[in-house]
Wavefront OBJ file of the C-alpha trace (Angstrom):
o trace
v 0.000 0.000 0.000
v 1.471 3.294 -1.084
v 1.710 6.369 1.141
v -0.918 8.107 -0.976
v -3.378 5.268 -0.409
v -2.700 5.175 3.319
v -3.303 8.890 3.643
v -6.501 8.692 1.604
v -7.872 5.897 3.776
v -6.845 7.729 6.945
v -8.595 10.920 5.874
v -11.736 9.210 4.587
v -13.127 9.025 8.151
v -13.177 12.147 10.349
v -12.754 10.044 13.488
v -9.457 8.657 12.143
v -7.977 12.024 11.239
v -4.963 13.006 13.266
v -5.557 15.530 16.025
v -3.054 18.363 16.289
v -2.614 17.887 20.036
v -2.279 14.086 19.953
v 0.221 13.719 17.158
v 3.784 14.970 17.177
v 3.981 14.772 13.391
v 0.800 16.718 12.618
v 2.901 19.417 10.999
v 4.384 16.863 8.615
v 1.011 15.205 8.070
v -0.529 18.464 6.768
v 2.706 19.413 4.929
v 2.879 22.829 6.556
v 6.618 23.059 5.913
v 6.215 22.322 2.224
v 3.280 24.662 1.591
v 4.597 27.322 4.016
v 1.008 28.312 4.777
v -0.289 26.963 8.097
v -3.986 27.179 7.223
v -3.839 24.597 4.382
v -3.866 20.949 5.483
v -3.175 18.987 2.287
v -1.639 15.606 3.172
v -2.088 14.213 -0.342
v -0.376 17.195 -1.993
v -3.343 18.054 -4.219
v -2.286 21.717 -4.400
v 1.056 22.988 -5.601
v 3.049 25.584 -3.712
v 2.351 28.129 -6.445
v -1.407 27.562 -6.213
v -1.333 28.006 -2.437
v 0.614 31.247 -2.816
v -2.071 32.525 -5.187
v -4.754 31.543 -2.677
v -2.808 33.372 0.021
v -2.964 36.539 -2.079
v -6.759 36.398 -1.701
v -6.765 35.373 1.972
v -4.182 37.827 3.356
v -6.265 41.014 2.787
v -9.053 39.431 4.843
v -6.740 39.348 7.885
v -7.144 35.577 8.201
v -4.615 33.084 9.489
v -4.499 29.478 10.617
v -6.376 27.853 13.486
v -3.251 25.696 14.065
v -1.125 28.547 15.360
v 0.124 26.562 18.332
v 1.467 23.945 15.913
v 3.030 26.261 13.351
v 5.777 28.865 13.479
v 4.306 31.249 10.892
v 1.186 32.576 12.641
v 0.457 36.184 13.555
v -2.272 38.197 15.220
v -5.317 38.206 12.978
v -9.019 38.894 13.019
v -10.213 35.420 11.961
v -8.909 31.854 12.086
v -9.248 29.527 9.128
v -8.347 26.050 7.970
v -8.575 24.535 4.491
v -8.591 20.736 4.393
v -8.258 18.734 1.175
v -9.873 15.275 1.478
v -9.180 12.794 -1.362
v -12.392 10.830 -0.785
v -14.980 9.641 1.732
v -17.935 7.262 1.684
v -21.080 6.330 3.571
v -19.378 3.149 4.763
v -16.482 5.110 6.261
v -18.841 7.473 8.051
v -20.888 4.533 9.386
v -17.771 3.010 10.934
v -17.379 6.177 12.980
v -21.041 6.042 14.020
v -21.914 9.321 12.328
v -24.743 7.936 10.197
v -27.143 5.042 10.643
v -26.760 1.893 8.593
v -30.486 1.894 7.856
v -30.848 5.369 6.388
v -29.788 4.723 2.824
v -29.227 5.893 0.185
v -27.398 9.144 0.893
v -26.796 12.032 -1.446
v -23.301 13.313 -2.076
v -24.244 16.604 -0.437
v -25.422 14.854 2.746
v -22.199 12.873 2.991
v -20.086 15.980 2.398
v -21.914 18.007 5.059
v -21.728 15.162 7.597
v -17.992 14.776 7.026
v -17.296 18.505 7.432
v -19.428 18.855 10.574
v -17.857 15.821 12.232
v -14.332 16.925 11.371
v -15.102 20.302 12.932
v -16.222 18.521 16.120
v -13.208 16.186 16.015
v -10.814 19.155 15.919
v -12.852 21.436 18.183
v -10.332 21.578 21.043
v -7.292 21.998 18.771
v -8.587 24.074 15.864
v -11.013 26.808 16.885
v -11.614 27.888 13.317
v -13.946 30.737 12.474
v -14.310 29.052 9.099
v -13.313 25.474 8.287
v -13.252 24.884 4.541
v -13.414 21.200 3.581
v -12.886 20.154 -0.021
v -13.893 16.548 -0.808
v -12.676 15.332 -4.178
v -14.539 12.028 -4.598
v -17.037 9.674 -2.951
v -17.312 5.950 -2.454
v -14.810 3.132 -2.923
v -15.074 3.699 -6.656
v -13.792 7.250 -6.152
v -16.664 8.808 -8.050
v -15.638 12.372 -8.741
v -18.505 14.437 -7.359
v -16.461 17.168 -5.739
v -18.001 19.287 -2.989
v -16.733 22.208 -0.971
v -18.238 22.672 2.506
v -17.690 25.767 4.690
v -18.352 25.425 8.425
v -18.694 28.781 10.194
v -18.290 29.226 13.943
v -16.872 31.370 16.752
v -16.347 34.921 15.412
v -18.168 34.082 12.169
v -21.015 32.106 13.707
v -23.485 34.676 12.359
v -22.715 33.171 8.931
v -23.696 29.662 10.032
v -26.674 29.696 7.665
v -24.104 29.495 4.859
v -22.622 26.268 6.244
v -23.989 24.281 3.327
v -22.306 21.917 0.838
v -21.617 23.331 -2.610
v -21.282 21.021 -5.597
v -18.239 21.761 -7.752
v -18.508 21.463 -11.507
v -16.164 18.882 -13.011
v -14.472 21.502 -15.194
v -12.994 23.254 -12.144
v -9.749 22.182 -10.536
v -9.293 22.115 -6.761
v -7.482 25.451 -6.878
v -10.153 27.104 -9.037
v -12.999 25.861 -6.830
v -11.350 27.115 -3.623
v -10.336 30.403 -5.237
v -13.904 31.022 -6.406
v -15.275 30.346 -2.943
v -12.736 32.652 -1.287
v -14.136 35.476 -3.413
v -17.596 34.612 -2.077
v -16.222 34.422 1.471
v -14.746 37.898 1.116
v -18.159 39.283 0.167
v -19.859 37.509 3.078
v -17.397 38.816 5.642
v -17.564 42.391 4.331
v -21.354 42.563 3.956
v -22.746 40.611 6.899
v -21.133 41.857 10.162
v -23.957 44.325 10.906
v -26.289 41.370 11.460
v -24.279 40.296 14.462
v -24.799 43.658 16.179
v -28.187 44.951 15.056
v -28.816 48.667 15.607
v -31.953 50.775 15.950
v -32.990 52.447 12.650
v -32.599 56.257 12.636
v -36.283 56.799 11.825
v -37.276 54.858 14.939
v -35.051 57.098 17.071
v -36.587 60.281 15.599
v -40.138 59.003 16.114
v -39.385 58.061 19.723
v -37.861 61.467 20.467
v -40.884 63.162 18.870
v -43.355 61.219 21.017
v -41.363 61.953 24.168
v -41.247 65.686 23.331
v -44.992 65.718 22.678
v -45.674 64.027 26.007
v -43.472 66.528 27.883
v -45.203 69.497 26.198
v -48.650 68.076 27.002
v -47.756 67.665 30.664
v -46.383 71.223 30.795
v -49.523 72.735 29.232
v -51.772 70.733 31.566
v -49.837 71.968 34.605
v -50.113 75.578 33.408
v -53.886 75.326 32.953
v -54.315 73.696 36.336
v -52.284 76.372 38.087
v -54.300 79.165 36.358
v -57.682 77.743 37.353
v -56.666 77.263 40.967
v -54.558 80.372 41.306
v -55.186 84.011 42.459
v -56.518 85.003 39.004
v -59.832 83.222 39.542
v -59.951 83.772 43.284
v -59.735 87.594 42.900
v -62.831 87.772 40.654
v -65.189 86.699 43.433
v -64.572 87.747 47.047
v -64.982 85.079 49.658
v -68.246 86.564 51.044
v -69.876 86.805 47.620
v -68.973 83.228 46.786
v -70.436 81.967 50.058
v -73.709 83.883 49.548
v -74.139 82.626 45.996
v -73.453 79.117 47.110
v -76.054 79.332 49.905
v -78.708 80.721 47.564
v -78.092 77.957 45.042
v -78.438 75.379 47.791
v -81.685 76.857 49.112
v -83.154 77.077 45.627
v -82.459 73.430 45.040
v -83.818 72.459 48.457
v -87.107 74.365 47.887
v -88.024 72.517 44.711
v -86.773 75.212 42.329
v -88.422 78.258 44.017
v -86.139 81.210 44.565
v -86.154 81.976 48.264
v -85.973 85.739 47.994
v -87.820 88.518 49.921
v -90.232 89.336 47.064
v -91.149 85.743 46.572
v -91.840 85.384 50.312
v -94.183 88.425 50.278
v -96.219 87.171 47.309
v -96.620 83.767 48.867
v -97.868 85.279 52.116
v -100.469 87.479 50.322
v -101.795 84.566 48.321
v -102.045 82.501 51.453
v -104.149 85.252 53.154
v -106.525 85.536 50.189
v -107.188 81.842 50.122
v -107.628 81.828 53.845
v -110.240 84.661 53.627
v -112.274 82.870 50.965
v -112.468 79.732 53.010
v -113.708 81.595 56.142
v -116.682 83.455 54.505
v -118.888 80.424 53.889
v -118.399 79.518 57.445
v -119.945 82.821 58.675
v -122.969 82.454 56.351
v -123.542 79.006 57.590
v -123.582 80.245 61.129
v -126.235 82.864 60.299
v -128.474 80.249 58.773
l 1 2 3 4 5 6 7 8 9 10 11 12 13 14 15 16 17 18 19 20 21 22 23 24 25 26 27 28 29 30 31 32 33 34 35 36 37 38 39 40 41 42 43 44 45 46 47 48 49 50 51 52 53 54 55 56 57 58 59 60 61 62 63 64 65 66 67 68 69 70 71 72 73 74 75 76 77 78 79 80 81 82 83 84 85 86 87 88 89 90 91 92 93 94 95 96 97 98 99 100 101 102 103 104 105 106 107 108 109 110 111 112 113 114 115 116 117 118 119 120 121 122 123 124 125 126 127 128 129 130 131 132 133 134 135 136 137 138 139 140 141 142 143 144 145 146 147 148 149 150 151 152 153 154 155 156 157 158 159 160 161 162 163 164 165 166 167 168 169 170 171 172 173 174 175 176 177 178 179 180 181 182 183 184 185 186 187 188 189 190 191 192 193 194 195 196 197 198 199 200 201 202 203 204 205 206 207 208 209 210 211 212 213 214 215 216 217 218 219 220 221 222 223 224 225 226 227 228 229 230 231 232 233 234 235 236 237 238 239 240 241 242 243 244 245 246 247 248 249 250 251 252 253 254 255 256 257 258 259 260 261 262 263 264 265 266 267 268 269 270 271 272 273 274 275 276 277 278 279 280 281 282 283 284 285 286 287 288 289 290 291 292 293
């Protein structure tokens, strides 16, 4: 069995991939020294050094470096951590051996297998490679090495707000590994530059202006109401009616209401007394006539 075959079989199952912390030769396994770029793990040598340098020309402006900084000598302070992994092939059988998929849920699509592989590799390396984006390129599927290439980005940590884009992407057969990765890096650049505002949503300016307007209106309404209240209860209204006049008017209104609507004034009292006397006189006359009879 050649070295190429051994590496392909080793990488076909995420659970069998070397862990950076558990292997002293992880640097050699990923060929960091050959590629001179610590974010590309390419054990099978699918990319040339020139191709990786051209990819680095796209990655460097994004302020991205490797998630394997503790295992490489060429890391620096960056904004995001990244890893690109080139996988020669995988299969449903290999994933079943690791317990990632059930033996009864068949058949599987290439996209499902690619996504499962990338997600499980991300979990397998979680403690050693805290990548903001893990880019997995799978060249072929199945023991027959059917070339149905897929590229799968897995976003997390600082780029977790892009997790909705963690979906497998089928690669057309006319594209080489370098071309497929280069095309996706252009897409990644657009995502990083256009999406950050979604992580920290802000209040729209129009909402701020409307809120300030309502608050100002409420303050003005309270001020006007206080002014009207102070005017109605203040000396301005009290000076128009002396205390004695107000008391007399109040008493007269009360007596008028108590007497069934009759105004209890001196003239009204006199008229009532005269009418009472007239009626009294009329009632007494028949009584005198009766006595004479």
